[in-house]
C-alpha positions as CSV (number, residue, x, y, z in Angstrom):
1,M,30.1,3.1,54.6
2,K,28.7,0.7,57.3
3,R,25.5,2.9,57.5
4,F,25.1,2.7,53.8
5,G,25.4,-1.3,54.0
6,N,22.8,-1.4,56.6
7,I,20.5,0.8,54.4
8,V,21.1,-1.7,51.7
9,L,20.3,-4.8,53.6
10,A,17.2,-3.3,55.0
11,G,16.2,-2.5,51.4
12,C,16.7,-6.1,50.4
13,I,14.8,-7.4,53.5
14,L,11.8,-5.1,52.7
15,L,11.9,-6.2,48.9
16,L,12.0,-9.8,50.0
17,L,9.2,-9.3,52.4
18,A,7.2,-7.8,49.5
19,L,8.1,-10.4,47.0
20,I,7.1,-13.3,49.4
21,T,3.8,-11.4,50.0
22,G,3.0,-10.9,46.4
23,M,3.9,-14.4,45.3
24,A,1.8,-15.8,48.4
25,A,-1.2,-13.8,47.2
26,A,-0.8,-15.2,43.6
27,V,-0.5,-19.1,44.8
28,D,-3.4,-18.6,47.4
29,D,-5.6,-17.1,44.7
30,N,-5.0,-20.1,42.5
31,A,-5.4,-22.7,45.2
32,G,-9.1,-22.5,45.5
33,G,-9.7,-22.8,41.8
34,L,-10.7,-20.1,39.2
35,S,-13.7,-18.4,40.7
36,D,-12.5,-14.8,40.7
37,D,-11.0,-12.1,38.3
38,I,-7.3,-11.4,38.6
39,E,-7.2,-8.2,40.6
40,P,-4.9,-5.4,39.9
41,Y,-1.4,-5.6,41.6
42,E,-1.4,-3.4,44.6
43,G,2.0,-4.1,45.9
44,S,4.8,-1.5,46.2
45,I,7.2,-3.1,43.6
46,G,5.6,-2.7,40.2
47,P,7.0,-2.3,36.8
48,G,7.8,1.3,37.3
49,N,9.7,0.7,40.7
50,A,13.5,0.9,40.7
51,F,13.6,-2.4,42.3
52,Y,11.3,-4.3,39.9
53,G,14.4,-6.0,38.1
54,L,15.6,-7.1,41.5
55,K,12.1,-8.5,42.2
56,I,12.3,-10.5,39.1
57,A,15.7,-11.8,39.8
58,F,14.6,-13.1,43.1
59,E,11.6,-14.7,41.7
60,K,13.9,-16.4,39.1
61,V,16.2,-17.6,42.1
62,G,13.4,-19.0,44.0
63,L,12.2,-20.8,40.9
64,A,15.9,-22.3,40.3
65,F,15.7,-23.8,44.0
66,T,12.5,-25.4,43.4
67,L,13.4,-29.2,42.6
68,N,9.7,-30.6,42.4
69,E,8.8,-30.1,38.8
70,S,5.0,-30.0,39.7
71,E,5.6,-27.2,42.2
72,K,7.9,-25.4,39.8
73,L,5.1,-25.4,37.1
74,G,2.7,-24.1,39.7
75,K,5.0,-21.3,40.6
76,Q,5.6,-20.3,36.8
77,V,1.9,-20.1,36.3
78,S,1.6,-18.1,39.5
79,M,4.5,-15.7,38.4
80,A,2.6,-15.3,35.0
81,R,-0.4,-14.5,36.9
82,L,1.5,-11.8,38.8
83,R,2.7,-10.3,35.4
84,I,-1.1,-10.0,34.5
85,A,-2.1,-8.4,37.6
86,E,1.0,-5.8,37.4
87,A,-0.1,-5.0,33.8
88,K,-3.7,-4.4,34.8
89,S,-2.4,-2.1,37.5
90,E,-0.5,-0.2,35.1
91,L,-3.2,0.0,32.6
92,R,-5.8,1.6,35.2
93,K,-3.2,4.3,35.8
94,S,-2.8,4.7,31.8
95,N,0.9,3.7,32.0
96,Q,1.3,1.9,28.9
97,E,5.2,1.7,29.1
98,N,5.0,0.0,32.4
99,A,2.2,-2.5,31.4
100,N,4.2,-3.6,28.3
101,K,7.1,-4.3,30.5
102,A,5.0,-6.5,32.5
103,L,3.4,-8.2,29.4
104,E,6.9,-8.6,28.0
105,L,7.8,-10.7,31.1
106,Y,4.5,-12.5,30.6
107,G,5.5,-13.8,27.2
108,E,8.9,-15.0,28.7
109,Q,7.0,-16.7,31.6
110,I,4.7,-18.5,29.0
111,D,7.8,-19.8,27.3
112,S,9.2,-21.3,30.5
113,I,5.7,-22.9,31.3
114,N,5.9,-24.5,27.8
115,R,9.5,-25.9,28.3
116,S,8.5,-27.2,31.8
117,A,5.2,-28.7,30.6
118,A,7.0,-30.7,27.9
119,G,8.4,-33.1,30.8
120,F,4.7,-34.0,31.9
121,S,2.4,-36.8,30.9
122,G,-0.8,-35.7,29.8
123,N,-2.8,-36.8,32.8
124,N,-0.6,-34.9,35.2
125,S,-2.7,-33.1,37.7
126,G,-0.3,-30.0,37.9
127,L,-0.3,-30.0,33.9
128,L,-4.1,-30.1,34.0
129,N,-4.3,-27.4,36.7
130,A,-1.8,-25.2,34.6
131,Q,-4.0,-25.7,31.6
132,E,-7.0,-24.3,33.5
133,N,-5.2,-21.3,34.7
134,I,-3.9,-20.4,31.2
135,V,-7.5,-20.7,30.0
136,K,-8.2,-18.1,32.7
137,H,-5.5,-15.9,31.6
138,Q,-6.9,-15.7,28.1
139,Y,-10.1,-14.5,29.6
140,V,-8.7,-11.9,31.6
141,L,-6.2,-10.7,28.8
142,Q,-9.2,-10.7,26.2
143,K,-11.1,-8.4,28.7
144,L,-8.1,-6.1,28.9
145,L,-7.7,-6.1,25.3
146,D,-11.4,-5.0,24.7
147,E,-10.5,-2.1,27.0
148,N,-7.3,-1.3,25.3
149,P,-7.5,-2.5,21.7
150,D,-4.6,-0.5,20.4
151,N,-2.3,-2.2,22.9
152,T,0.2,-4.5,21.0
153,G,1.7,-5.9,24.2
154,L,-1.7,-7.1,25.2
155,Q,-2.4,-8.5,21.9
156,R,1.0,-10.5,22.0
157,A,0.4,-11.8,25.4
158,Y,-3.0,-13.0,24.4
159,N,-1.5,-14.7,21.5
160,N,0.9,-16.3,23.6
161,S,-1.7,-17.8,25.9
162,L,-3.4,-19.1,23.0
163,R,-0.6,-21.0,21.5
164,L,0.4,-22.4,24.7
165,E,-3.3,-23.6,25.4
166,E,-3.1,-25.3,21.8
167,K,-0.1,-27.3,22.9
168,F,-1.8,-28.0,26.3
169,E,-4.7,-29.5,24.3
170,L,-2.4,-31.9,22.1
171,K,-0.9,-33.2,25.2
172,T,-3.7,-33.6,27.7
173,G,-6.4,-34.3,25.3
174,R,-9.0,-31.7,26.8
175,K,-10.2,-28.6,25.4
176,L,-11.4,-26.1,27.9
177,E,-13.1,-22.8,27.8
178,G,-13.8,-19.7,30.2
179,I,-17.4,-18.8,31.1
180,V,-18.8,-16.3,33.4
181,T,-22.1,-17.1,35.4
182,K,-24.7,-14.5,36.4
183,D,-22.6,-13.6,39.4
184,K,-19.6,-12.9,37.2
185,P,-17.1,-15.2,38.3
186,V,-14.7,-16.5,35.9
187,Q,-14.9,-20.4,35.7
188,V,-13.3,-23.0,33.4
189,R,-15.4,-26.1,32.1
190,E,-14.2,-28.9,29.9
191,R,-15.3,-28.6,26.4
192,E,-13.7,-31.5,24.7
193,E,-11.8,-34.7,25.7
194,I,-10.1,-37.1,23.5
195,E,-8.7,-40.6,24.6
196,V,-6.7,-43.0,22.5
197,K,-6.2,-46.2,24.1
198,A,-4.4,-49.4,22.6
199,E,-4.3,-52.9,24.2
200,I,-1.9,-55.4,22.8
201,S,-2.4,-59.1,22.9
202,G,0.2,-61.3,21.1
203,N,0.3,-59.8,17.6
204,I,-3.1,-58.1,17.8
205,T,-3.9,-54.4,19.1
206,K,-7.2,-53.3,20.0
207,V,-7.6,-49.6,19.7
208,K,-10.3,-47.6,21.2
209,V,-10.7,-43.9,20.3
210,K,-13.1,-41.8,22.3
211,V,-14.3,-38.2,21.8
212,E,-16.5,-36.0,24.2
213,F,-17.3,-32.6,23.5
214,V,-20.0,-29.8,23.8
215,S,-21.4,-28.7,20.4
216,D,-23.1,-25.3,19.7
217,S,-25.1,-27.4,17.0
218,T,-28.2,-29.4,17.0
219,D,-27.8,-30.4,13.2
220,N,-26.9,-34.1,12.6
221,N,-24.7,-33.4,9.8
222,T,-22.8,-30.8,11.5
223,I,-22.3,-32.8,14.8
224,A,-21.2,-35.6,12.6
225,Q,-18.6,-33.5,10.8
226,E,-17.5,-32.3,14.3
227,I,-17.0,-35.7,15.5
228,L,-15.0,-36.7,12.3
229,D,-12.8,-33.5,12.7
230,R,-11.8,-34.9,16.2
231,M,-11.4,-38.4,15.1
232,R,-9.0,-37.6,12.1
233,M,-6.2,-36.8,14.1
234,E,-2.6,-36.1,12.8
235,R,0.2,-38.8,13.8
236,D,1.8,-36.4,16.2
237,A,-1.6,-35.9,18.0
238,I,-2.2,-39.8,18.2
239,S,1.5,-40.2,19.5
240,G,0.9,-37.7,22.2
241,L,-2.4,-39.0,23.3
242,I,-2.3,-42.7,22.8
243,N,-2.1,-45.0,26.0
244,I,-0.6,-48.5,25.1
245,E,-0.8,-51.5,27.5
246,S,0.2,-55.1,26.8
247,R,-2.0,-58.1,28.0
248,D,-0.9,-61.6,28.0
249,E,-3.1,-64.0,25.9
250,E,-1.8,-67.1,23.9
251,E,-4.6,-66.8,21.2
252,P,-6.0,-63.3,21.0
253,E,-9.4,-63.1,19.1
254,E,-9.8,-60.1,16.7
255,S,-12.8,-58.1,17.8
256,A,-15.2,-56.6,15.3
257,E,-14.8,-53.1,14.3
258,K,-17.6,-50.8,16.2
259,L,-18.6,-47.2,15.8
260,E,-20.9,-45.6,18.2
261,A,-22.0,-41.8,18.5
262,E,-24.6,-40.2,20.5
263,A,-25.7,-36.5,20.9
264,K,-27.9,-35.1,23.7
265,S,-28.9,-31.5,24.6
266,V,-28.0,-30.1,27.8
267,N,-28.1,-26.6,29.3
268,V,-24.7,-25.4,27.7
269,G,-25.4,-26.9,24.2
270,T,-25.2,-30.3,22.8
271,K,-23.1,-32.9,24.6
272,V,-21.6,-35.3,22.2
273,E,-19.8,-38.9,22.8
274,A,-18.4,-40.9,20.1
275,E,-16.2,-44.3,20.3
276,Y,-14.6,-46.2,17.6
277,E,-13.0,-49.5,18.3
278,F,-10.9,-51.5,15.9
279,S,-8.0,-54.2,15.8
280,L,-4.6,-53.8,14.1
281,D,-2.4,-56.6,13.0
282,T,0.7,-55.2,14.8
283,A,2.1,-55.0,18.2
284,D,4.8,-52.5,17.2
285,E,4.2,-49.0,18.8
286,T,5.2,-46.9,15.6
287,G,3.1,-49.5,13.7
288,I,0.2,-48.9,15.9
289,I,0.3,-45.3,15.6
290,D,0.8,-45.4,11.8
291,S,-2.1,-48.1,11.3
292,A,-4.4,-46.1,13.8
293,Y,-3.7,-42.8,11.7
294,E,-4.7,-44.6,8.5
295,K,-7.8,-46.1,10.0
296,L,-9.0,-42.9,11.3
297,S,-8.2,-41.1,8.2
298,A,-10.4,-43.6,6.3
299,L,-13.4,-42.7,8.5
300,A,-16.1,-40.8,6.6
301,Q,-18.9,-38.5,7.8
302,E,-21.5,-40.9,6.3
303,D,-20.1,-43.5,8.7
304,I,-20.8,-41.4,11.7
305,L,-24.3,-40.5,10.3
306,E,-25.3,-44.2,10.1
307,V,-24.7,-44.7,13.9
308,L,-25.5,-41.4,15.3
309,E,-28.3,-41.3,17.8
310,I,-29.3,-37.7,18.7
311,E,-31.8,-36.6,21.2
312,I,-32.7,-33.0,21.1
313,T,-35.2,-31.5,23.6
314,E,-36.2,-27.6,24.0
315,I,-34.5,-26.4,27.4
């Protein structure tokens, strides 16, 4: 009996060492940025191993004892990354069942990331890093899906990553995309950013809405419509993005309404920047959001075309 206990203890120690090694590799791979593909898992405790369930349990225990929320979010992203690595390894061996086991856990991990992200502000560095990693996951999952088009587990995992990225976009105001350079590393570039700032002075609130993005078009009407689509936000989107500050001023002056837009060709498309400044006769947060929504909803494509300055050159 004692011998059996020693064997179990030794097995647990080996399992812990394998788990720590696997998680360390996942974290280290993220630390240097997104420059390489997710490599297939080469550890000994994959989805087909009898100890796989225990490995997952140890991961959850380690996460439960992580008190720092940013660190916890980082670990959750690393765990999701590890599930993709495990699935890729099993797919290379044509083991669909074990691959789907890892992909199902990836979906659960995406849900936990979503719950953790809800407690962060839009400009939190941990949240921004998590968003970049999820975009990387999308690229890798899409690549695997191209190779395994009939795998429903991959399709679900890819859709889960897309939904999470959409929620990140609303929270951070950034839209990212994965690209591949001539050397084939996967990188993430910022394709879109939206800012909503409000400054309260007395009973007047000055609002500035700024959008920046890269367009695939060089047509004035198309670019103007793309600006309009981003400016016309729903109330919930405005509420999630707006940054409200108060400034002491006895007699605030109502500033004139100003709309600016410019587009310039760059090597990856057309870089577009637009700003819309206006004043509101309210200092209440709910009133600011509602009035800003009404103001932005009234904006028309013709308004943007009147001020749009576009400079397109052949690259």
